N, CA, C and O atoms as a GROMACS GRO file, in nm:
protein
  320
    1MET      N    1   0.582  -0.219  -2.614
    1MET     CA    2   0.629  -0.170  -2.485
    1MET      C    3   0.621  -0.283  -2.382
    1MET      O    4   0.520  -0.352  -2.375
    2PRO      N    5   0.725  -0.302  -2.304
    2PRO     CA    6   0.724  -0.406  -2.201
    2PRO      C    7   0.618  -0.377  -2.094
    2PRO      O    8   0.580  -0.262  -2.072
    3THR      N    9   0.572  -0.482  -2.031
    3THR     CA   10   0.475  -0.468  -1.922
    3THR      C   11   0.531  -0.533  -1.797
    3THR      O   12   0.627  -0.609  -1.801
    4LEU      N   13   0.467  -0.501  -1.685
    4LEU     CA   14   0.508  -0.554  -1.556
    4LEU      C   15   0.385  -0.610  -1.487
    4LEU      O   16   0.282  -0.543  -1.480
    5THR      N   17   0.395  -0.729  -1.437
    5THR     CA   18   0.287  -0.790  -1.360
    5THR      C   19   0.334  -0.802  -1.216
    5THR      O   20   0.441  -0.856  -1.189
    6ILE      N   21   0.252  -0.751  -1.124
    6ILE     CA   22   0.286  -0.756  -0.982
    6ILE      C   23   0.175  -0.830  -0.909
    6ILE      O   24   0.057  -0.802  -0.928
    7THR      N   25   0.214  -0.924  -0.826
    7THR     CA   26   0.119  -0.996  -0.743
    7THR      C   27   0.124  -0.936  -0.604
    7THR      O   28   0.231  -0.920  -0.546
    8TYR      N   29   0.008  -0.904  -0.550
    8TYR     CA   30   0.001  -0.845  -0.417
    8TYR      C   31  -0.106  -0.916  -0.336
    8TYR      O   32  -0.193  -0.984  -0.392
    9GLN      N   33  -0.099  -0.900  -0.204
    9GLN     CA   34  -0.190  -0.971  -0.114
    9GLN      C   35  -0.304  -0.882  -0.063
    9GLN      O   36  -0.414  -0.932  -0.038
   10THR      N   37  -0.278  -0.753  -0.048
   10THR     CA   38  -0.377  -0.664   0.012
   10THR      C   39  -0.388  -0.535  -0.069
   10THR      O   40  -0.297  -0.501  -0.145
   11PRO      N   41  -0.497  -0.463  -0.052
   11PRO     CA   42  -0.508  -0.333  -0.119
   11PRO      C   43  -0.398  -0.236  -0.075
   11PRO      O   44  -0.351  -0.155  -0.154
   12GLU      N   45  -0.357  -0.245   0.050
   12GLU     CA   46  -0.251  -0.159   0.099
   12GLU      C   47  -0.119  -0.188   0.028
   12GLU      O   48  -0.044  -0.096  -0.007
   13GLU      N   49  -0.092  -0.315   0.009
   13GLU     CA   50   0.031  -0.354  -0.061
   13GLU      C   51   0.026  -0.304  -0.206
   13GLU      O   52   0.127  -0.257  -0.259
   14ARG      N   53  -0.090  -0.313  -0.269
   14ARG     CA   54  -0.104  -0.262  -0.406
   14ARG      C   55  -0.075  -0.112  -0.410
   14ARG      O   56  -0.004  -0.065  -0.499
   15ARG      N   57  -0.131  -0.036  -0.316
   15ARG     CA   58  -0.107   0.108  -0.312
   15ARG      C   59   0.042   0.139  -0.293
   15ARG      O   60   0.094   0.233  -0.353
   16ALA      N   61   0.109   0.060  -0.212
   16ALA     CA   62   0.252   0.081  -0.190
   16ALA      C   63   0.330   0.059  -0.321
   16ALA      O   64   0.419   0.137  -0.354
   17TYR      N   65   0.296  -0.046  -0.394
   17TYR     CA   66   0.361  -0.070  -0.523
   17TYR      C   67   0.333   0.043  -0.620
   17TYR      O   68   0.422   0.088  -0.692
   18GLU      N   69   0.209   0.089  -0.623
   18GLU     CA   70   0.173   0.198  -0.713
   18GLU      C   71   0.250   0.326  -0.679
   18GLU      O   72   0.294   0.398  -0.768
   19ARG      N   73   0.265   0.353  -0.550
   19ARG     CA   74   0.342   0.471  -0.509
   19ARG      C   75   0.488   0.459  -0.551
   19ARG      O   76   0.547   0.556  -0.599
   20ALA      N   77   0.546   0.340  -0.534
   20ALA     CA   78   0.686   0.320  -0.572
   20ALA      C   79   0.703   0.338  -0.723
   20ALA      O   80   0.800   0.398  -0.768
   21ILE      N   81   0.609   0.286  -0.800
   21ILE     CA   82   0.616   0.300  -0.946
   21ILE      C   83   0.601   0.447  -0.985
   21ILE      O   84   0.671   0.496  -1.073
   22ALA      N   85   0.510   0.518  -0.919
   22ALA     CA   86   0.490   0.660  -0.947
   22ALA      C   87   0.616   0.739  -0.912
   22ALA      O   88   0.652   0.834  -0.983
   23PHE      N   89   0.684   0.702  -0.804
   23PHE     CA   90   0.808   0.769  -0.765
   23PHE      C   91   0.914   0.753  -0.874
   23PHE      O   92   0.978   0.851  -0.914
   24VAL      N   93   0.931   0.632  -0.922
   24VAL     CA   94   1.029   0.607  -1.028
   24VAL      C   95   0.991   0.683  -1.155
   24VAL      O   96   1.078   0.742  -1.220
   25ALA      N   97   0.864   0.683  -1.189
   25ALA     CA   98   0.818   0.756  -1.308
   25ALA      C   99   0.846   0.906  -1.293
   25ALA      O  100   0.888   0.970  -1.390
   26GLU      N  101   0.824   0.960  -1.175
   26GLU     CA  102   0.851   1.102  -1.151
   26GLU      C  103   1.000   1.133  -1.166
   26GLU      O  104   1.037   1.235  -1.223
   27MET      N  105   1.084   1.046  -1.115
   27MET     CA  106   1.228   1.067  -1.129
   27MET      C  107   1.268   1.068  -1.277
   27MET      O  108   1.350   1.150  -1.319
   28HIS      N  109   1.210   0.979  -1.355
   28HIS     CA  110   1.241   0.975  -1.499
   28HIS      C  111   1.187   1.099  -1.569
   28HIS      O  112   1.251   1.150  -1.661
   29ARG      N  113   1.069   1.147  -1.527
   29ARG     CA  114   1.014   1.269  -1.587
   29ARG      C  115   1.104   1.389  -1.559
   29ARG      O  116   1.132   1.470  -1.647
   30ILE      N  117   1.149   1.398  -1.435
   30ILE     CA  118   1.239   1.508  -1.398
   30ILE      C  119   1.368   1.501  -1.479
   30ILE      O  120   1.416   1.602  -1.529
   31ASP      N  121   1.422   1.380  -1.492
   31ASP     CA  122   1.543   1.360  -1.570
   31ASP      C  123   1.523   1.406  -1.714
   31ASP      O  124   1.609   1.474  -1.770
   32ALA      N  125   1.411   1.370  -1.772
   32ALA     CA  126   1.384   1.404  -1.911
   32ALA      C  127   1.363   1.554  -1.930
   32ALA      O  128   1.399   1.609  -2.034
   33ASP      N  129   1.306   1.621  -1.830
   33ASP     CA  130   1.276   1.764  -1.841
   33ASP      C  131   1.393   1.856  -1.802
   33ASP      O  132   1.394   1.973  -1.837
   34ALA      N  133   1.488   1.803  -1.730
   34ALA     CA  134   1.598   1.886  -1.680
   34ALA      C  135   1.695   1.922  -1.793
   34ALA      O  136   1.718   1.842  -1.884
   35PRO      N  137   1.750   2.041  -1.786
   35PRO     CA  138   1.849   2.078  -1.887
   35PRO      C  139   1.978   1.998  -1.866
   35PRO      O  140   2.004   1.947  -1.757
   36ASP      N  141   2.057   1.989  -1.969
   36ASP     CA  142   2.186   1.922  -1.957
   36ASP      C  143   2.265   1.982  -1.842
   36ASP      O  144   2.277   2.104  -1.830
   37GLY      N  145   2.318   1.896  -1.758
   37GLY     CA  146   2.397   1.939  -1.644
   37GLY      C  147   2.314   1.986  -1.526
   37GLY      O  148   2.370   2.035  -1.428
   38GLY      N  149   2.182   1.973  -1.534
   38GLY     CA  150   2.097   2.023  -1.426
   38GLY      C  151   2.002   1.921  -1.369
   38GLY      O  152   1.895   1.958  -1.319
   39VAL      N  153   2.036   1.795  -1.376
   39VAL     CA  154   1.943   1.692  -1.332
   39VAL      C  155   1.960   1.654  -1.184
   39VAL      O  156   1.864   1.612  -1.120
   40ILE      N  157   2.078   1.670  -1.132
   40ILE     CA  158   2.104   1.622  -0.996
   40ILE      C  159   2.021   1.695  -0.892
   40ILE      O  160   1.958   1.630  -0.808
   41ASP      N  161   2.018   1.825  -0.895
   41ASP     CA  162   1.946   1.901  -0.792
   41ASP      C  163   1.796   1.870  -0.789
   41ASP      O  164   1.743   1.842  -0.682
   42PRO      N  165   1.726   1.873  -0.902
   42PRO     CA  166   1.582   1.842  -0.894
   42PRO      C  167   1.555   1.696  -0.857
   42PRO      O  168   1.460   1.668  -0.784
   43CYS      N  169   1.636   1.604  -0.904
   43CYS     CA  170   1.617   1.463  -0.867
   43CYS      C  171   1.645   1.442  -0.718
   43CYS      O  172   1.573   1.369  -0.650
   44GLU      N  173   1.749   1.507  -0.669
   44GLU     CA  174   1.782   1.495  -0.528
   44GLU      C  175   1.670   1.552  -0.442
   44GLU      O  176   1.636   1.496  -0.337
   45SER      N  177   1.612   1.661  -0.484
   45SER     CA  178   1.504   1.724  -0.409
   45SER      C  179   1.384   1.628  -0.398
   45SER      O  180   1.327   1.612  -0.290
   46VAL      N  181   1.348   1.566  -0.508
   46VAL     CA  182   1.236   1.471  -0.507
   46VAL      C  183   1.273   1.347  -0.424
   46VAL      O  184   1.190   1.297  -0.349
   47ALA      N  185   1.394   1.300  -0.439
   47ALA     CA  186   1.436   1.182  -0.363
   47ALA      C  187   1.431   1.208  -0.213
   47ALA      O  188   1.390   1.121  -0.136
   48LEU      N  189   1.473   1.328  -0.173
   48LEU     CA  190   1.475   1.358  -0.030
   48LEU      C  191   1.335   1.381   0.027
   48LEU      O  192   1.312   1.351   0.144
   49SER      N  193   1.243   1.432  -0.051
   49SER     CA  194   1.108   1.456   0.001
   49SER      C  195   1.018   1.336  -0.024
   49SER      O  196   0.974   1.271   0.070
   50GLN      N  197   0.990   1.308  -0.150
   50GLN     CA  198   0.899   1.199  -0.181
   50GLN      C  199   0.958   1.062  -0.146
   50GLN      O  200   0.886   0.973  -0.102
   51GLY      N  201   1.087   1.047  -0.166
   51GLY     CA  202   1.151   0.920  -0.132
   51GLY      C  203   1.145   0.892   0.017
   51GLY      O  204   1.119   0.780   0.060
   52ARG      N  205   1.170   0.994   0.096
   52ARG     CA  206   1.163   0.980   0.242
   52ARG      C  207   1.019   0.945   0.284
   52ARG      O  208   0.998   0.857   0.367
   53ASP      N  209   0.921   1.014   0.225
   53ASP     CA  210   0.781   0.985   0.256
   53ASP      C  211   0.745   0.841   0.219
   53ASP      O  212   0.678   0.772   0.296
   54LEU      N  213   0.789   0.798   0.102
   54LEU     CA  214   0.761   0.662   0.057
   54LEU      C  215   0.822   0.559   0.153
   54LEU      O  216   0.754   0.463   0.191
   55LEU      N  217   0.946   0.578   0.192
   55LEU     CA  218   1.011   0.485   0.284
   55LEU      C  219   0.944   0.485   0.421
   55LEU      O  220   0.921   0.379   0.479
   56ARG      N  221   0.913   0.604   0.473
   56ARG     CA  222   0.849   0.615   0.604
   56ARG      C  223   0.712   0.547   0.603
   56ARG      O  224   0.680   0.471   0.694
   57ASP      N  225   0.632   0.574   0.501
   57ASP     CA  226   0.498   0.515   0.494
   57ASP      C  227   0.503   0.364   0.473
   57ASP      O  228   0.419   0.291   0.527
   58THR      N  229   0.599   0.317   0.396
   58THR     CA  230   0.614   0.173   0.375
   58THR      C  231   0.655   0.103   0.505
   58THR      O  232   0.604  -0.004   0.537
   59LEU      N  233   0.746   0.163   0.578
   59LEU     CA  234   0.787   0.109   0.707
   59LEU      C  235   0.670   0.108   0.804
   59LEU      O  236   0.648   0.008   0.873
   60ALA      N  237   0.595   0.218   0.811
   60ALA     CA  238   0.480   0.225   0.901
   60ALA      C  239   0.376   0.120   0.866
   60ALA      O  240   0.319   0.058   0.956
   61ALA      N  241   0.352   0.099   0.739
   61ALA     CA  242   0.254  -0.003   0.697
   61ALA      C  243   0.302  -0.144   0.735
   61ALA      O  244   0.222  -0.227   0.778
   62ALA      N  245   0.430  -0.170   0.718
   62ALA     CA  246   0.484  -0.301   0.755
   62ALA      C  247   0.470  -0.325   0.905
   62ALA      O  248   0.434  -0.435   0.948
   63ILE      N  249   0.499  -0.223   0.984
   63ILE     CA  250   0.488  -0.236   1.129
   63ILE      C  251   0.342  -0.256   1.168
   63ILE      O  252   0.313  -0.339   1.255
   64GLN      N  253   0.251  -0.182   1.106
   64GLN     CA  254   0.109  -0.195   1.136
   64GLN      C  255   0.057  -0.335   1.100
   64GLN      O  256  -0.018  -0.395   1.176
   65THR      N  257   0.098  -0.384   0.986
   65THR     CA  258   0.057  -0.518   0.944
   65THR      C  259   0.107  -0.622   1.044
   65THR      O  260   0.033  -0.715   1.080
   66ARG      N  261   0.230  -0.607   1.088
   66ARG     CA  262   0.286  -0.700   1.186
   66ARG      C  263   0.210  -0.693   1.317
   66ARG      O  264   0.178  -0.796   1.376
   67ALA      N  265   0.179  -0.571   1.363
   67ALA     CA  266   0.106  -0.553   1.489
   67ALA      C  267  -0.033  -0.615   1.480
   67ALA      O  268  -0.080  -0.678   1.575
   68GLU      N  269  -0.099  -0.598   1.367
   68GLU     CA  270  -0.231  -0.657   1.349
   68GLU      C  271  -0.224  -0.809   1.351
   68GLU      O  272  -0.312  -0.875   1.406
   69GLY      N  273  -0.119  -0.865   1.292
   69GLY     CA  274  -0.101  -1.010   1.294
   69GLY      C  275  -0.079  -1.061   1.435
   69GLY      O  276  -0.130  -1.167   1.471
   70VAL      N  277  -0.003  -0.988   1.514
   70VAL     CA  278   0.022  -1.026   1.653
   70VAL      C  279  -0.109  -1.021   1.732
   70VAL      O  280  -0.137  -1.111   1.811
   71GLU      N  281  -0.187  -0.917   1.711
   71GLU     CA  282  -0.315  -0.906   1.782
   71GLU      C  283  -0.408  -1.022   1.747
   71GLU      O  284  -0.478  -1.074   1.834
   72LYS      N  285  -0.411  -1.062   1.620
   72LYS     CA  286  -0.497  -1.172   1.578
   72LYS      C  287  -0.456  -1.304   1.644
   72LYS      O  288  -0.540  -1.392   1.665
   73ARG      N  289  -0.328  -1.316   1.677
   73ARG     CA  290  -0.281  -1.438   1.741
   73ARG      C  291  -0.302  -1.434   1.892
   73ARG      O  292  -0.271  -1.531   1.962
   74GLY      N  293  -0.356  -1.324   1.943
   74GLY     CA  294  -0.390  -1.317   2.084
   74GLY      C  295  -0.292  -1.246   2.172
   74GLY      O  296  -0.308  -1.247   2.294
   75PHE      N  297  -0.190  -1.183   2.115
   75PHE     CA  298  -0.094  -1.108   2.195
   75PHE      C  299  -0.131  -0.961   2.187
   75PHE      O  300  -0.138  -0.906   2.077
   76PRO      N  301  -0.154  -0.896   2.300
   76PRO     CA  302  -0.188  -0.754   2.295
   76PRO      C  303  -0.071  -0.669   2.249
   76PRO      O  304   0.045  -0.704   2.273
   77ARG      N  305  -0.100  -0.559   2.184
   77ARG     CA  306   0.002  -0.465   2.142
   77ARG      C  307   0.059  -0.394   2.265
   77ARG      O  308  -0.013  -0.371   2.362
   78ALA      N  309   0.186  -0.358   2.260
   78ALA     CA  310   0.248  -0.284   2.370
   78ALA      C  311   0.173  -0.153   2.390
   78ALA      O  312   0.138  -0.085   2.293
   79GLY      N  313   0.147  -0.118   2.514
   79GLY     CA  314   0.080   0.007   2.544
   79GLY      C  315  -0.071  -0.006   2.551
   79GLY      O  316  -0.140   0.092   2.580
   80LYS      N  317  -0.124  -0.125   2.525
   80LYS     CA  318  -0.269  -0.145   2.530
   80LYS      C  319  -0.307  -0.226   2.649
   80LYS      O  320  -0.425  -0.253   2.670
   0.00000   0.00000   0.00000
């Protein structure tokens, strides 16, 4: 069986990769379990809920990381 090696910088980045891999695995599980001609609806449902959550959380983490980097360089965050 093929393997995948991922290099990451932070524990948060590792968790994001793990979530993305779990999302893809879930989509494949749904595909395998769905009856012929019935895969689109369950896959779409997962994509719209879990996929949206994954994208939102990944974006929020990227913004937070950027904000923390700006603070470390001495620039205050907006609103502070």
